[in-house]
DSSP file (Angstrom, degrees, kcal/mol; ACC not computed):
  #  RESIDUE AA STRUCTURE BP1 BP2  ACC     N-H-->O    O-->H-N    N-H-->O    O-->H-N    TCO  KAPPA ALPHA  PHI   PSI    X-CA   Y-CA   Z-CA
    1    1 A X              0   0    0      0, 0.0     2,-0.2     0, 0.0     0, 0.0   0.000 360.0 360.0 360.0 133.9  -63.1   -8.1   73.3
    2    2 A X        -     0   0    0      1,-0.1     2,-0.1     2,-0.0     0, 0.0  -0.506 360.0-113.4 -86.6 155.3  -63.7   -5.9   70.3
    3    3 A X     >  -     0   0    0     -2,-0.2     4,-2.4     1,-0.1     5,-0.2  -0.443  29.0-110.1 -79.6 159.3  -66.5   -6.3   67.9
    4    4 A X  H  > S+     0   0    0      1,-0.2     4,-2.2     2,-0.2     5,-0.2   0.870 120.1  53.2 -57.9 -36.0  -65.8   -7.4   64.3
    5    5 A X  H  > S+     0   0    0      2,-0.2     4,-2.0     1,-0.2    -1,-0.2   0.910 109.2  47.7 -66.7 -41.5  -66.8   -4.0   63.1
    6    6 A X  H  > S+     0   0    0      2,-0.2     4,-2.6     1,-0.2     5,-0.2   0.892 110.1  53.6 -65.2 -39.1  -64.4   -2.3   65.5
    7    7 A X  H  X S+     0   0    0     -4,-2.4     4,-2.4     1,-0.2    -2,-0.2   0.927 108.8  48.4 -60.5 -45.5  -61.7   -4.7   64.4
    8    8 A X  H  X S+     0   0    0     -4,-2.2     4,-2.4     2,-0.2    -1,-0.2   0.886 111.5  50.2 -63.4 -39.0  -62.2   -3.8   60.7
    9    9 A X  H  X S+     0   0    0     -4,-2.0     4,-2.4     2,-0.2    -2,-0.2   0.925 111.8  47.2 -64.8 -44.7  -62.1   -0.1   61.5
   10   10 A X  H  X S+     0   0    0     -4,-2.6     4,-2.4     2,-0.2    -2,-0.2   0.886 111.4  51.8 -64.2 -38.3  -58.8   -0.5   63.5
   11   11 A X  H  X S+     0   0    0     -4,-2.4     4,-2.3    -5,-0.2    -2,-0.2   0.928 110.1  48.3 -63.1 -45.0  -57.4   -2.6   60.7
   12   12 A X  H  X S+     0   0    0     -4,-2.4     4,-1.5     1,-0.2    -2,-0.2   0.911 111.0  51.2 -61.7 -43.0  -58.3    0.1   58.1
   13   13 A X  H  X S+     0   0    0     -4,-2.4     4,-0.7     1,-0.2    -1,-0.2   0.901 110.8  48.3 -61.7 -41.4  -56.8    2.8   60.3
   14   14 A X  H >X S+     0   0    0     -4,-2.4     3,-0.9     1,-0.2     4,-0.6   0.897 108.0  54.3 -67.0 -39.5  -53.5    0.9   60.7
   15   15 A X  H >< S+     0   0    0     -4,-2.3     3,-0.5     1,-0.3    -1,-0.2   0.804 102.4  58.2 -65.5 -27.9  -53.3    0.2   56.9
   16   16 A X  H 3< S+     0   0    0     -4,-1.5    -1,-0.3     1,-0.2    -2,-0.2   0.747 101.7  56.2 -71.1 -22.6  -53.6    4.0   56.3
   17   17 A X  H << S+     0   0    0     -3,-0.9    -1,-0.2    -4,-0.7    -2,-0.2   0.656  84.0 107.4 -81.2 -16.4  -50.4    4.5   58.5
   18   18 A X    <<  -     0   0    0     -4,-0.6     2,-0.9    -3,-0.5    -3,-0.0  -0.391  68.0-138.5 -67.6 135.4  -48.4    2.1   56.3
   19   19 A X        -     0   0    0     -2,-0.1     2,-0.2     0, 0.0    -1,-0.1  -0.840  25.3-152.0 -93.5 103.0  -45.8    3.8   54.1
   20   20 A X        -     0   0    0     -2,-0.9     2,-0.0     1,-0.1     0, 0.0  -0.495  17.3-109.5 -78.5 143.9  -46.2    1.8   50.9
   21   21 A X        -     0   0    0     -2,-0.2    -1,-0.1     1,-0.1     2,-0.1  -0.338  32.9-111.0 -70.6 153.4  -43.2    1.5   48.5
   22   22 A X     >  -     0   0    0      1,-0.1     4,-2.3    -2,-0.0     5,-0.2  -0.319  30.0-105.3 -76.3 167.2  -43.1    3.3   45.2
   23   23 A X  H  > S+     0   0    0      1,-0.2     4,-2.4     2,-0.2     5,-0.2   0.901 121.9  51.3 -60.3 -41.7  -43.3    1.4   42.0
   24   24 A X  H  > S+     0   0    0      1,-0.2     4,-2.5     2,-0.2    -1,-0.2   0.873 108.9  51.1 -66.7 -35.8  -39.6    2.0   41.3
   25   25 A X  H  > S+     0   0    0      2,-0.2     4,-2.9     1,-0.2     5,-0.3   0.917 110.1  49.6 -64.9 -42.5  -38.7    0.6   44.8
   26   26 A X  H  X S+     0   0    0     -4,-2.3     4,-2.3     2,-0.2    -2,-0.2   0.928 113.1  46.4 -62.3 -45.2  -40.8   -2.5   44.2
   27   27 A X  H  X S+     0   0    0     -4,-2.4     4,-2.2     2,-0.2    -2,-0.2   0.926 114.8  47.0 -63.6 -45.2  -39.2   -3.1   40.8
   28   28 A X  H  X S+     0   0    0     -4,-2.5     4,-2.1     1,-0.2    -2,-0.2   0.932 115.1  44.7 -63.8 -47.1  -35.6   -2.5   42.2
   29   29 A X  H  X S+     0   0    0     -4,-2.9     4,-2.4     2,-0.2    -1,-0.2   0.856 111.6  53.2 -68.5 -34.3  -36.1   -4.7   45.2
   30   30 A X  H  X S+     0   0    0     -4,-2.3     4,-2.5    -5,-0.3    -1,-0.2   0.921 108.9  50.0 -63.9 -43.3  -37.8   -7.5   43.1
   31   31 A X  H  X S+     0   0    0     -4,-2.2     4,-2.5     1,-0.2    -2,-0.2   0.901 110.6  50.3 -60.8 -41.5  -34.8   -7.4   40.8
   32   32 A X  H  X S+     0   0    0     -4,-2.1     4,-2.7     2,-0.2     5,-0.2   0.924 111.0  48.2 -63.1 -45.0  -32.4   -7.7   43.8
   33   33 A X  H  X S+     0   0    0     -4,-2.4     4,-2.3     2,-0.2    -2,-0.2   0.918 113.1  47.4 -63.0 -44.0  -34.3  -10.7   45.2
   34   34 A X  H  X S+     0   0    0     -4,-2.5     4,-2.2     2,-0.2    -1,-0.2   0.922 113.2  48.9 -63.8 -43.8  -34.4  -12.5   41.9
   35   35 A X  H  X S+     0   0    0     -4,-2.5     4,-2.5     1,-0.2    -2,-0.2   0.935 112.9  46.2 -61.8 -47.9  -30.7  -11.9   41.3
   36   36 A X  H  X S+     0   0    0     -4,-2.7     4,-2.8     1,-0.2     5,-0.2   0.889 111.1  53.6 -63.6 -38.4  -29.7  -13.1   44.8
   37   37 A X  H  X S+     0   0    0     -4,-2.3     4,-2.2    -5,-0.2    -1,-0.2   0.907 110.3  47.0 -62.6 -41.5  -32.0  -16.1   44.4
   38   38 A X  H  X S+     0   0    0     -4,-2.2     4,-2.4     2,-0.2    -2,-0.2   0.926 113.0  48.7 -65.8 -45.0  -30.2  -17.1   41.1
   39   39 A X  H  X S+     0   0    0     -4,-2.5     4,-2.3     1,-0.2    -2,-0.2   0.935 113.6  46.1 -61.3 -47.2  -26.8  -16.6   42.6
   40   40 A X  H  X S+     0   0    0     -4,-2.8     4,-2.8     1,-0.2     5,-0.3   0.885 110.9  54.2 -64.1 -38.1  -27.6  -18.7   45.7
   41   41 A X  H  X S+     0   0    0     -4,-2.2     4,-2.6    -5,-0.2    -1,-0.2   0.920 110.2  45.6 -61.6 -44.2  -29.1  -21.3   43.5
   42   42 A X  H  X S+     0   0    0     -4,-2.4     4,-2.7     2,-0.2    -2,-0.2   0.894 112.9  51.6 -65.3 -39.0  -26.0  -21.6   41.4
   43   43 A X  H  X S+     0   0    0     -4,-2.3     4,-2.5     2,-0.2    -2,-0.2   0.945 113.8  42.3 -62.4 -49.4  -23.9  -21.7   44.5
   44   44 A X  H  X S+     0   0    0     -4,-2.8     4,-2.5     1,-0.2    -2,-0.2   0.899 114.8  51.4 -65.9 -40.3  -25.9  -24.5   46.1
   45   45 A X  H  X S+     0   0    0     -4,-2.6     4,-2.3    -5,-0.3    -2,-0.2   0.903 110.7  48.9 -62.4 -40.9  -26.0  -26.3   42.8
   46   46 A X  H  X S+     0   0    0     -4,-2.7     4,-2.6     2,-0.2    -2,-0.2   0.921 111.6  48.3 -64.8 -44.5  -22.3  -26.1   42.4
   47   47 A X  H  X S+     0   0    0     -4,-2.5     4,-2.9     1,-0.2     5,-0.2   0.915 111.4  50.9 -60.7 -42.4  -21.7  -27.3   45.9
   48   48 A X  H  X S+     0   0    0     -4,-2.5     4,-2.2     2,-0.2    -2,-0.2   0.916 110.8  48.6 -61.5 -43.6  -24.1  -30.2   45.3
   49   49 A X  H  X S+     0   0    0     -4,-2.3     4,-2.3     2,-0.2    -2,-0.2   0.935 113.5  46.5 -62.2 -47.4  -22.2  -31.1   42.1
   50   50 A X  H  X S+     0   0    0     -4,-2.6     4,-2.4     1,-0.2    -2,-0.2   0.932 114.0  47.1 -62.4 -47.1  -18.8  -31.0   43.8
   51   51 A X  H  X S+     0   0    0     -4,-2.9     4,-2.3     1,-0.2    -1,-0.2   0.853 110.6  53.5 -65.7 -33.5  -20.0  -33.1   46.8
   52   52 A X  H  X S+     0   0    0     -4,-2.2     4,-2.3    -5,-0.2    -1,-0.2   0.926 110.1  47.0 -64.7 -44.5  -21.6  -35.6   44.4
   53   53 A X  H  X S+     0   0    0     -4,-2.3     4,-2.2     2,-0.2    -2,-0.2   0.901 112.1  50.2 -64.8 -40.7  -18.4  -36.1   42.5
   54   54 A X  H  X S+     0   0    0     -4,-2.4     4,-2.3     1,-0.2    -1,-0.2   0.918 111.1  49.4 -62.5 -42.9  -16.4  -36.4   45.7
   55   55 A X  H  X S+     0   0    0     -4,-2.3     4,-2.3     1,-0.2    -2,-0.2   0.893 109.4  51.9 -63.5 -40.3  -18.9  -39.0   47.0
   56   56 A X  H  X S+     0   0    0     -4,-2.3     4,-0.8     1,-0.2    -1,-0.2   0.903 110.4  48.5 -62.9 -41.3  -18.7  -40.9   43.7
   57   57 A X  H >< S+     0   0    0     -4,-2.2     3,-0.5     1,-0.2    -2,-0.2   0.910 112.9  47.9 -65.5 -41.9  -14.9  -41.0   43.9
   58   58 A X  H 3< S+     0   0    0     -4,-2.3    -2,-0.2     1,-0.2    -1,-0.2   0.891 112.3  48.7 -66.0 -39.6  -14.9  -42.2   47.5
   59   59 A X  H 3<        0   0    0     -4,-2.3    -1,-0.2     1,-0.2    -2,-0.2   0.567 360.0 360.0 -81.4  -8.4  -17.5  -44.9   46.8
   60   60 A X    <<        0   0    0     -4,-0.8    -1,-0.2    -3,-0.5    -2,-0.1   0.489 360.0 360.0 -73.8 360.0  -15.7  -46.4   43.8
């Protein structure tokens, strides 16, 4: 079992190995995630609307 101090040292060493994204990559990928989220939201909302209308017609 490692000591808490050894754990912190190993954690720091591992974090130094991480290849962090550039600012432009973060901005680009964030824009992609937001865009896809909006598209999927409209798709699910549209399906919900259509299925609601179909259900209303069936239940009348």
